[in-house]
PyMOL commands that place a pseudoatom at each C-alpha (Angstrom):
pseudoatom trace, name=CA, resn=MET, resi=1, chain=A, elem=C, hetatm=0, pos=[9.082, -6.417, 14.706]
pseudoatom trace, name=CA, resn=PRO, resi=2, chain=A, elem=C, hetatm=0, pos=[11.647, -3.687, 13.905]
pseudoatom trace, name=CA, resn=GLN, resi=3, chain=A, elem=C, hetatm=0, pos=[11.412, -0.593, 16.090]
pseudoatom trace, name=CA, resn=ASN, resi=4, chain=A, elem=C, hetatm=0, pos=[10.227, 1.710, 13.314]
pseudoatom trace, name=CA, resn=TYR, resi=5, chain=A, elem=C, hetatm=0, pos=[7.346, -0.668, 12.511]
pseudoatom trace, name=CA, resn=ALA, resi=6, chain=A, elem=C, hetatm=0, pos=[6.234, -0.749, 16.133]
pseudoatom trace, name=CA, resn=ALA, resi=7, chain=A, elem=C, hetatm=0, pos=[6.008, 3.045, 16.053]
pseudoatom trace, name=CA, resn=ILE, resi=8, chain=A, elem=C, hetatm=0, pos=[3.809, 2.851, 12.968]
pseudoatom trace, name=CA, resn=ASN, resi=9, chain=A, elem=C, hetatm=0, pos=[1.524, 0.323, 14.627]
pseudoatom trace, name=CA, resn=ASN, resi=10, chain=A, elem=C, hetatm=0, pos=[1.194, 2.552, 17.688]
pseudoatom trace, name=CA, resn=LYS, resi=11, chain=A, elem=C, hetatm=0, pos=[-0.236, 5.368, 15.547]
pseudoatom trace, name=CA, resn=THR, resi=12, chain=A, elem=C, hetatm=0, pos=[-3.345, 3.434, 14.531]
pseudoatom trace, name=CA, resn=MET, resi=13, chain=A, elem=C, hetatm=0, pos=[-6.121, 1.367, 16.066]
pseudoatom trace, name=CA, resn=CYS, resi=14, chain=A, elem=C, hetatm=0, pos=[-6.438, -0.749, 12.917]
pseudoatom trace, name=CA, resn=THR, resi=15, chain=A, elem=C, hetatm=0, pos=[-5.336, -4.364, 13.309]
pseudoatom trace, name=CA, resn=GLY, resi=16, chain=A, elem=C, hetatm=0, pos=[-6.090, -5.535, 9.777]
pseudoatom trace, name=CA, resn=TYR, resi=17, chain=A, elem=C, hetatm=0, pos=[-2.547, -5.175, 8.450]
pseudoatom trace, name=CA, resn=ASN, resi=18, chain=A, elem=C, hetatm=0, pos=[1.038, -6.188, 9.041]
pseudoatom trace, name=CA, resn=ILE, resi=19, chain=A, elem=C, hetatm=0, pos=[4.352, -4.696, 8.001]
pseudoatom trace, name=CA, resn=LYS, resi=20, chain=A, elem=C, hetatm=0, pos=[7.549, -6.505, 7.115]
pseudoatom trace, name=CA, resn=GLN, resi=21, chain=A, elem=C, hetatm=0, pos=[10.876, -5.820, 5.486]
pseudoatom trace, name=CA, resn=GLU, resi=22, chain=A, elem=C, hetatm=0, pos=[11.773, -7.533, 2.206]
pseudoatom trace, name=CA, resn=GLY, resi=23, chain=A, elem=C, hetatm=0, pos=[15.348, -6.481, 1.438]
pseudoatom trace, name=CA, resn=GLU, resi=24, chain=A, elem=C, hetatm=0, pos=[15.286, -2.713, 0.852]
pseudoatom trace, name=CA, resn=ASN, resi=25, chain=A, elem=C, hetatm=0, pos=[11.505, -2.704, 0.496]
pseudoatom trace, name=CA, resn=THR, resi=26, chain=A, elem=C, hetatm=0, pos=[8.766, -2.408, 3.082]
pseudoatom trace, name=CA, resn=VAL, resi=27, chain=A, elem=C, hetatm=0, pos=[5.627, -4.461, 2.528]
pseudoatom trace, name=CA, resn=ILE, resi=28, chain=A, elem=C, hetatm=0, pos=[2.356, -3.370, 4.099]
pseudoatom trace, name=CA, resn=LYS, resi=29, chain=A, elem=C, hetatm=0, pos=[-0.097, -6.264, 3.783]
pseudoatom trace, name=CA, resn=PHE, resi=30, chain=A, elem=C, hetatm=0, pos=[-3.743, -5.637, 4.501]
pseudoatom trace, name=CA, resn=THR, resi=31, chain=A, elem=C, hetatm=0, pos=[-5.311, -8.809, 5.838]
pseudoatom trace, name=CA, resn=PHE, resi=32, chain=A, elem=C, hetatm=0, pos=[-9.053, -8.548, 5.303]
pseudoatom trace, name=CA, resn=ASN, resi=33, chain=A, elem=C, hetatm=0, pos=[-11.191, -9.168, 2.255]
pseudoatom trace, name=CA, resn=SER, resi=34, chain=A, elem=C, hetatm=0, pos=[-13.292, -6.020, 1.833]
pseudoatom trace, name=CA, resn=CYS, resi=35, chain=A, elem=C, hetatm=0, pos=[-10.770, -3.196, 1.866]
pseudoatom trace, name=CA, resn=GLY, resi=36, chain=A, elem=C, hetatm=0, pos=[-12.206, -0.018, 3.181]
pseudoatom trace, name=CA, resn=LYS, resi=37, chain=A, elem=C, hetatm=0, pos=[-14.708, -0.461, 5.959]
pseudoatom trace, name=CA, resn=GLU, resi=38, chain=A, elem=C, hetatm=0, pos=[-12.341, -2.367, 8.286]
pseudoatom trace, name=CA, resn=LEU, resi=39, chain=A, elem=C, hetatm=0, pos=[-9.789, 0.445, 8.140]
pseudoatom trace, name=CA, resn=ASN, resi=40, chain=A, elem=C, hetatm=0, pos=[-12.067, 3.023, 9.756]
pseudoatom trace, name=CA, resn=GLY, resi=41, chain=A, elem=C, hetatm=0, pos=[-10.442, 5.764, 7.693]
pseudoatom trace, name=CA, resn=GLU, resi=42, chain=A, elem=C, hetatm=0, pos=[-6.930, 4.843, 8.842]
pseudoatom trace, name=CA, resn=PHE, resi=43, chain=A, elem=C, hetatm=0, pos=[-5.478, 3.587, 5.543]
pseudoatom trace, name=CA, resn=LEU, resi=44, chain=A, elem=C, hetatm=0, pos=[-3.770, 6.874, 4.665]
pseudoatom trace, name=CA, resn=GLY, resi=45, chain=A, elem=C, hetatm=0, pos=[-2.519, 7.256, 8.251]
pseudoatom trace, name=CA, resn=ILE, resi=46, chain=A, elem=C, hetatm=0, pos=[-0.855, 3.854, 8.105]
pseudoatom trace, name=CA, resn=LEU, resi=47, chain=A, elem=C, hetatm=0, pos=[0.869, 4.759, 4.833]
pseudoatom trace, name=CA, resn=ASP, resi=48, chain=A, elem=C, hetatm=0, pos=[1.871, 8.230, 6.050]
pseudoatom trace, name=CA, resn=ALA, resi=49, chain=A, elem=C, hetatm=0, pos=[3.380, 6.763, 9.227]
pseudoatom trace, name=CA, resn=THR, resi=50, chain=A, elem=C, hetatm=0, pos=[5.800, 4.741, 7.091]
pseudoatom trace, name=CA, resn=LEU, resi=51, chain=A, elem=C, hetatm=0, pos=[6.858, 7.882, 5.256]
pseudoatom trace, name=CA, resn=GLU, resi=52, chain=A, elem=C, hetatm=0, pos=[7.367, 9.741, 8.556]
pseudoatom trace, name=CA, resn=LYS, resi=53, chain=A, elem=C, hetatm=0, pos=[9.839, 7.015, 9.524]
pseudoatom trace, name=CA, resn=GLY, resi=54, chain=A, elem=C, hetatm=0, pos=[11.845, 7.603, 6.351]
pseudoatom trace, name=CA, resn=ILE, resi=55, chain=A, elem=C, hetatm=0, pos=[10.578, 4.488, 4.575]
pseudoatom trace, name=CA, resn=THR, resi=56, chain=A, elem=C, hetatm=0, pos=[10.321, 5.296, 0.867]
pseudoatom trace, name=CA, resn=ARG, resi=57, chain=A, elem=C, hetatm=0, pos=[10.287, 1.947, -0.981]
pseudoatom trace, name=CA, resn=ILE, resi=58, chain=A, elem=C, hetatm=0, pos=[6.812, 0.641, -0.301]
pseudoatom trace, name=CA, resn=ILE, resi=59, chain=A, elem=C, hetatm=0, pos=[4.781, -2.286, -1.551]
pseudoatom trace, name=CA, resn=VAL, resi=60, chain=A, elem=C, hetatm=0, pos=[1.103, -2.190, -0.578]
pseudoatom trace, name=CA, resn=ASP, resi=61, chain=A, elem=C, hetatm=0, pos=[-0.308, -5.713, -0.644]
pseudoatom trace, name=CA, resn=LEU, resi=62, chain=A, elem=C, hetatm=0, pos=[-4.055, -5.709, -1.265]
pseudoatom trace, name=CA, resn=SER, resi=63, chain=A, elem=C, hetatm=0, pos=[-4.157, -9.336, -2.418]
pseudoatom trace, name=CA, resn=SER, resi=64, chain=A, elem=C, hetatm=0, pos=[-6.636, -10.207, 0.356]
pseudoatom trace, name=CA, resn=CYS, resi=65, chain=A, elem=C, hetatm=0, pos=[-9.006, -7.465, -0.772]
pseudoatom trace, name=CA, resn=GLU, resi=66, chain=A, elem=C, hetatm=0, pos=[-11.766, -8.378, -3.153]
pseudoatom trace, name=CA, resn=PHE, resi=67, chain=A, elem=C, hetatm=0, pos=[-12.293, -4.798, -4.243]
pseudoatom trace, name=CA, resn=PRO, resi=68, chain=A, elem=C, hetatm=0, pos=[-10.722, -1.740, -2.565]
pseudoatom trace, name=CA, resn=ASN, resi=69, chain=A, elem=C, hetatm=0, pos=[-13.300, 1.019, -2.211]
pseudoatom trace, name=CA, resn=PHE, resi=70, chain=A, elem=C, hetatm=0, pos=[-12.920, 4.477, -3.755]
pseudoatom trace, name=CA, resn=LYS, resi=71, chain=A, elem=C, hetatm=0, pos=[-11.590, 5.922, -0.485]
pseudoatom trace, name=CA, resn=ILE, resi=72, chain=A, elem=C, hetatm=0, pos=[-8.686, 3.465, -0.656]
pseudoatom trace, name=CA, resn=TRP, resi=73, chain=A, elem=C, hetatm=0, pos=[-7.921, 4.487, -4.250]
pseudoatom trace, name=CA, resn=GLY, resi=74, chain=A, elem=C, hetatm=0, pos=[-8.066, 8.171, -3.289]
pseudoatom trace, name=CA, resn=ASP, resi=75, chain=A, elem=C, hetatm=0, pos=[-5.765, 7.558, -0.322]
pseudoatom trace, name=CA, resn=LEU, resi=76, chain=A, elem=C, hetatm=0, pos=[-3.311, 5.695, -2.554]
pseudoatom trace, name=CA, resn=PHE, resi=77, chain=A, elem=C, hetatm=0, pos=[-3.257, 8.667, -4.927]
pseudoatom trace, name=CA, resn=GLU, resi=78, chain=A, elem=C, hetatm=0, pos=[-2.663, 11.140, -2.063]
pseudoatom trace, name=CA, resn=PHE, resi=79, chain=A, elem=C, hetatm=0, pos=[0.067, 8.958, -0.604]
pseudoatom trace, name=CA, resn=TYR, resi=80, chain=A, elem=C, hetatm=0, pos=[1.717, 8.491, -3.993]
pseudoatom trace, name=CA, resn=LYS, resi=81, chain=A, elem=C, hetatm=0, pos=[2.011, 12.278, -4.396]
pseudoatom trace, name=CA, resn=ARG, resi=82, chain=A, elem=C, hetatm=0, pos=[3.659, 12.599, -0.954]
pseudoatom trace, name=CA, resn=LEU, resi=83, chain=A, elem=C, hetatm=0, pos=[5.964, 9.654, -1.571]
pseudoatom trace, name=CA, resn=GLU, resi=84, chain=A, elem=C, hetatm=0, pos=[6.990, 10.979, -4.975]
pseudoatom trace, name=CA, resn=LYS, resi=85, chain=A, elem=C, hetatm=0, pos=[8.087, 14.289, -3.405]
pseudoatom trace, name=CA, resn=LYS, resi=86, chain=A, elem=C, hetatm=0, pos=[10.444, 12.285, -1.165]
pseudoatom trace, name=CA, resn=GLY, resi=87, chain=A, elem=C, hetatm=0, pos=[11.851, 10.355, -4.140]
pseudoatom trace, name=CA, resn=GLY, resi=88, chain=A, elem=C, hetatm=0, pos=[10.113, 7.156, -3.090]
pseudoatom trace, name=CA, resn=LYS, resi=89, chain=A, elem=C, hetatm=0, pos=[8.632, 4.264, -5.006]
pseudoatom trace, name=CA, resn=LEU, resi=90, chain=A, elem=C, hetatm=0, pos=[5.256, 2.581, -4.630]
pseudoatom trace, name=CA, resn=CYS, resi=91, chain=A, elem=C, hetatm=0, pos=[3.713, -0.488, -6.151]
pseudoatom trace, name=CA, resn=LEU, resi=92, chain=A, elem=C, hetatm=0, pos=[0.679, -2.610, -5.366]
pseudoatom trace, name=CA, resn=ILE, resi=93, chain=A, elem=C, hetatm=0, pos=[-0.045, -6.286, -5.155]
pseudoatom trace, name=CA, resn=TRP, resi=94, chain=A, elem=C, hetatm=0, pos=[-3.612, -7.051, -6.151]
pseudoatom trace, name=CA, resn=ASN, resi=95, chain=A, elem=C, hetatm=0, pos=[-5.496, -9.708, -8.033]
pseudoatom trace, name=CA, resn=PRO, resi=96, chain=A, elem=C, hetatm=0, pos=[-5.134, -8.770, -11.706]
pseudoatom trace, name=CA, resn=LYS, resi=97, chain=A, elem=C, hetatm=0, pos=[-8.563, -10.102, -12.710]
pseudoatom trace, name=CA, resn=PHE, resi=98, chain=A, elem=C, hetatm=0, pos=[-10.228, -7.365, -10.642]
pseudoatom trace, name=CA, resn=LYS, resi=99, chain=A, elem=C, hetatm=0, pos=[-7.939, -4.468, -11.515]
pseudoatom trace, name=CA, resn=LEU, resi=100, chain=A, elem=C, hetatm=0, pos=[-8.444, -3.727, -15.153]
pseudoatom trace, name=CA, resn=THR, resi=101, chain=A, elem=C, hetatm=0, pos=[-11.612, -1.640, -15.354]
pseudoatom trace, name=CA, resn=LEU, resi=102, chain=A, elem=C, hetatm=0, pos=[-11.114, 0.725, -12.417]
pseudoatom trace, name=CA, resn=TYR, resi=103, chain=A, elem=C, hetatm=0, pos=[-7.356, 0.799, -12.828]
pseudoatom trace, name=CA, resn=ASN, resi=104, chain=A, elem=C, hetatm=0, pos=[-7.601, 1.818, -16.481]
pseudoatom trace, name=CA, resn=ILE, resi=105, chain=A, elem=C, hetatm=0, pos=[-10.528, 4.236, -16.136]
pseudoatom trace, name=CA, resn=THR, resi=106, chain=A, elem=C, hetatm=0, pos=[-8.867, 6.181, -13.334]
pseudoatom trace, name=CA, resn=LYS, resi=107, chain=A, elem=C, hetatm=0, pos=[-5.490, 6.281, -15.110]
pseudoatom trace, name=CA, resn=PHE, resi=108, chain=A, elem=C, hetatm=0, pos=[-3.754, 4.934, -11.993]
pseudoatom trace, name=CA, resn=SER, resi=109, chain=A, elem=C, hetatm=0, pos=[-1.639, 2.888, -14.394]
pseudoatom trace, name=CA, resn=ARG, resi=110, chain=A, elem=C, hetatm=0, pos=[0.309, 6.087, -15.069]
pseudoatom trace, name=CA, resn=LEU, resi=111, chain=A, elem=C, hetatm=0, pos=[1.197, 6.461, -11.382]
pseudoatom trace, name=CA, resn=PHE, resi=112, chain=A, elem=C, hetatm=0, pos=[1.932, 3.021, -10.019]
pseudoatom trace, name=CA, resn=LYS, resi=113, chain=A, elem=C, hetatm=0, pos=[1.918, -0.544, -11.208]
pseudoatom trace, name=CA, resn=ILE, resi=114, chain=A, elem=C, hetatm=0, pos=[-0.076, -3.459, -9.891]
pseudoatom trace, name=CA, resn=TYR, resi=115, chain=A, elem=C, hetatm=0, pos=[1.596, -6.852, -9.609]
pseudoatom trace, name=CA, resn=PRO, resi=116, chain=A, elem=C, hetatm=0, pos=[0.090, -10.285, -8.985]
pseudoatom trace, name=CA, resn=ASP, resi=117, chain=A, elem=C, hetatm=0, pos=[2.588, -11.341, -6.307]
pseudoatom trace, name=CA, resn=LEU, resi=118, chain=A, elem=C, hetatm=0, pos=[5.343, -10.139, -3.985]
pseudoatom trace, name=CA, resn=ASN, resi=119, chain=A, elem=C, hetatm=0, pos=[8.256, -11.358, -6.110]
pseudoatom trace, name=CA, resn=SER, resi=120, chain=A, elem=C, hetatm=0, pos=[7.027, -9.395, -9.142]
pseudoatom trace, name=CA, resn=ALA, resi=121, chain=A, elem=C, hetatm=0, pos=[6.617, -6.232, -7.045]
pseudoatom trace, name=CA, resn=ILE, resi=122, chain=A, elem=C, hetatm=0, pos=[10.094, -6.598, -5.527]
pseudoatom trace, name=CA, resn=ARG, resi=123, chain=A, elem=C, hetatm=0, pos=[11.644, -7.042, -8.974]
pseudoatom trace, name=CA, resn=HIS, resi=124, chain=A, elem=C, hetatm=0, pos=[9.969, -3.796, -10.070]
pseudoatom trace, name=CA, resn=LEU, resi=125, chain=A, elem=C, hetatm=0, pos=[11.313, -1.784, -7.139]
pseudoatom trace, name=CA, resn=ASN, resi=126, chain=A, elem=C, hetatm=0, pos=[14.850, -3.157, -7.413]
for i in range(1, 126): cmd.bond("trace and resi %d" % i, "trace and resi %d" % (i + 1))
show_as sticks, trace
zoom trace
């Protein structure tokens, strides 16, 4: 694990995620199926720790999550605003059959895109 990722992992007690480098992009993959309760409120902290390390091209992989709760969506919005101020880019990987209603109602489609797989997300950021 690269040194900057180890520092991120040391800032949280959550074990339900992993971080890896894909070219110029950093992928944070959450590895449980009901996003929200397993994070114990640490989702935003995990994202912010990447930004503190100067990482600004971020793919958040929620493909293991059946349905991210509203706290997760709120944290994504807060993080997006911080990342945007630093000139960064954010995109999500999530199952497209679940995204449409909440994604469209909340207008998150104006902020960041959701992709069905890692290759699609990487193409967007590059």
